[in-house]
C-alpha positions in Angstrom: 0.0 0.1 0.0 1.4 3.4 -1.0 1.4 6.4 1.3 1.1 9.5 -0.9 2.4 13.1 -0.4 1.1 15.6 -2.9 2.6 19.0 -3.2 3.4 21.8 -5.6 5.2 25.1 -5.1 5.8 28.5 -6.4 9.4 29.5 -6.0 10.5 33.0 -5.6 14.2 33.4 -6.7 16.9 36.1 -6.0 19.0 37.6 -8.8 21.3 35.1 -10.3 25.0 35.2 -8.8 28.1 33.9 -10.4 28.2 30.7 -8.2 25.2 30.6 -5.7 21.5 31.2 -6.1 19.0 31.1 -3.3 15.2 30.7 -3.8 12.1 30.6 -1.4 9.0 28.8 -2.4 5.6 28.0 -1.0 3.8 24.8 -1.6 -0.1 25.5 -1.8 -1.1 21.9 -2.9 0.5 20.7 0.4 -2.9 21.2 1.9 -3.9 18.2 -0.4 -2.3 15.7 2.0 -3.2 13.0 4.4 -1.8 15.7 6.9 -2.5 19.0 5.3 0.0 21.7 6.0 1.2 25.2 5.3 4.5 24.6 3.6 7.5 26.5 2.3 10.8 25.4 0.6 14.2 27.1 0.6 16.8 26.2 -1.9 20.5 27.0 -2.3 21.9 26.1 -5.7 25.7 25.9 -6.6 26.7 26.5 -10.2 23.4 25.4 -11.5 24.3 21.7 -10.9 24.0 21.0 -7.2 21.4 22.4 -4.8 20.4 21.8 -1.1 16.7 22.2 -0.6 14.6 22.2 2.6 10.7 21.5 2.6 9.2 22.5 5.9 5.4 22.7 6.9 3.1 23.3 9.8 0.6 20.5 9.9 -2.9 21.8 11.0 -5.3 18.9 10.1 -5.7 15.2 9.3 -8.2 13.5 6.9 -9.2 11.1 9.6 -12.3 12.7 11.1 -11.3 11.3 14.5 -8.0 13.1 14.7 -9.2 16.3 16.1 -7.1 19.5 16.9 -4.2 18.0 14.9 -1.0 20.0 15.1 2.6 19.2 14.2 5.4 19.7 11.4 7.0 18.0 8.7 10.6 18.4 7.3 12.1 17.2 4.0 15.8 18.1 3.4 17.0 16.9 0.0 20.1 17.1 -2.3 19.4 17.7 -5.9 21.8 17.2 -8.8 21.1 18.3 -12.4 22.4 15.5 -14.6 21.2 17.0 -18.0 20.7 20.4 -19.2 19.5 21.2 -22.8 18.3 24.7 -23.3 15.1 25.2 -21.5 14.9 21.6 -20.3 16.7 20.0 -17.3 16.5 16.5 -15.7 17.5 16.3 -12.0 17.9 13.4 -9.6 17.6 14.0 -5.8 17.8 12.1 -2.5 15.6 13.0 0.5 14.9 12.2 4.1 11.3 12.7 5.2 10.3 13.4 8.7 6.7 14.1 10.1 5.5 14.6 13.6 2.1 15.5 14.9 -0.2 15.1 17.8 -4.1 14.8 17.7 -7.1 14.4 20.0 -9.0 11.2 19.7 -12.5 10.5 20.8 -14.4 7.3 22.0 -17.9 6.9 22.8 -18.4 4.5 25.7 -21.8 3.2 27.0 -22.4 3.8 30.7 -25.1 2.6 33.1 -26.1 -0.5 31.1 -26.6 1.6 27.9 -28.6 4.3 29.7 -26.2 7.1 28.3 -23.1 7.5 26.2 -19.9 9.2 27.7 -17.4 10.8 25.3 -13.8 10.0 26.3 -11.0 12.0 25.1 -7.2 11.0 24.6 -4.1 11.7 22.7 -2.6 10.2 19.5 1.2 11.1 18.8 2.5 10.0 15.4 6.1 10.2 13.8 7.0 9.2 10.3 10.7 9.0 9.0 12.3 7.5 6.0 14.8 8.1 3.1 14.2 7.9 -0.8 15.2 8.9 -4.1 13.4 11.0 -6.8 13.7 12.6 -10.3 12.5 16.0 -11.3 11.9 17.4 -15.0 12.1 21.2 -15.5 11.0 23.3 -18.2 11.9 27.1 -18.5 11.2 30.0 -20.8 7.6 29.5 -20.7 6.0 33.0 -20.3 6.3 36.2 -18.3 4.2 34.9 -15.4 5.6 31.3 -15.1 9.5 31.2 -15.6 9.8 27.5 -14.9 7.8 24.4 -14.2 9.1 21.3 -12.6 7.4 17.9 -12.3 8.8 15.3 -9.9 8.3 11.9 -8.3 10.1 10.5 -5.3 9.9 7.0 -3.7 11.3 5.8 -0.4 11.0 3.5 2.6 10.5 4.4 6.2 8.6 3.7 9.3 5.7 5.1 11.2 5.1 5.2 15.0 1.9 5.7 16.6 1.3 6.1 20.3 -2.1 6.5 22.0 -2.8 7.7 25.6 -5.1 4.6 26.0 -5.6 1.6 23.7 -9.4 2.3 23.5 -8.6 5.4 21.2 -6.9 3.3 18.7 -9.1 2.7 15.5 -7.7 0.8 12.5 -9.2 2.8 9.8 -6.7 4.1 7.3 -5.4 0.9 5.8 -3.9 -0.1 9.2 -1.7 2.9 9.4 -3.5 4.1 12.4 -2.7 1.1 14.6 -0.3 1.5 17.6 3.4 0.7 17.5 6.2 1.0 14.8 6.0 -0.7 11.4 7.5 0.0 8.1 5.8 1.7 5.2 6.6 3.0 1.7 6.7 6.7 0.8 5.6 8.2 -2.5 5.9 11.9 -3.3 4.6 13.8 -6.2 5.2 17.3 -6.7 4.6 20.3 -9.1 6.7 23.4 -8.7 6.1 26.7 -10.5 9.0 29.2 -10.7 7.6 32.7 -11.2 10.7 34.8 -10.5 
């Protein structure tokens, strides 16, 4: 079973320098994620060949309706290498490390007094996800005055997820078993679309 991260970004770059270029981007489609987030990226590029990039996001929700008041963060540092450049087209390879942490409130309805009434119990879920992977990115520049460059990318990796609950009654196996307590391995799949406008 694949665990999917979807994201795209708009990068705002500084003026080109002889050796180093810095860019700052935002990823609006990071909200289209299992854990929606406000996400930005920072990139330092050397000689248009090697770049260090950091994607960081503030997690504010979860698609599981029983994960209330979700808060946390995710980080994805990566190393990009341009292996082919042909005019407006470039092909990059990258390696990444993905880390995600969030806490959420969980609820459980428990019958009391032989079913006379229902009491809502509230507990806590804490989740971390980490793993490494590889990816590629296709870039196209010289598009128009509004969009200077567009990049399409795909990354795959392998990691582990760890769910901890304040009490076992708050555990519900809903999201393909990824909600169960404990540590277990899982694949990571990342799609991204980046629009460079400056």
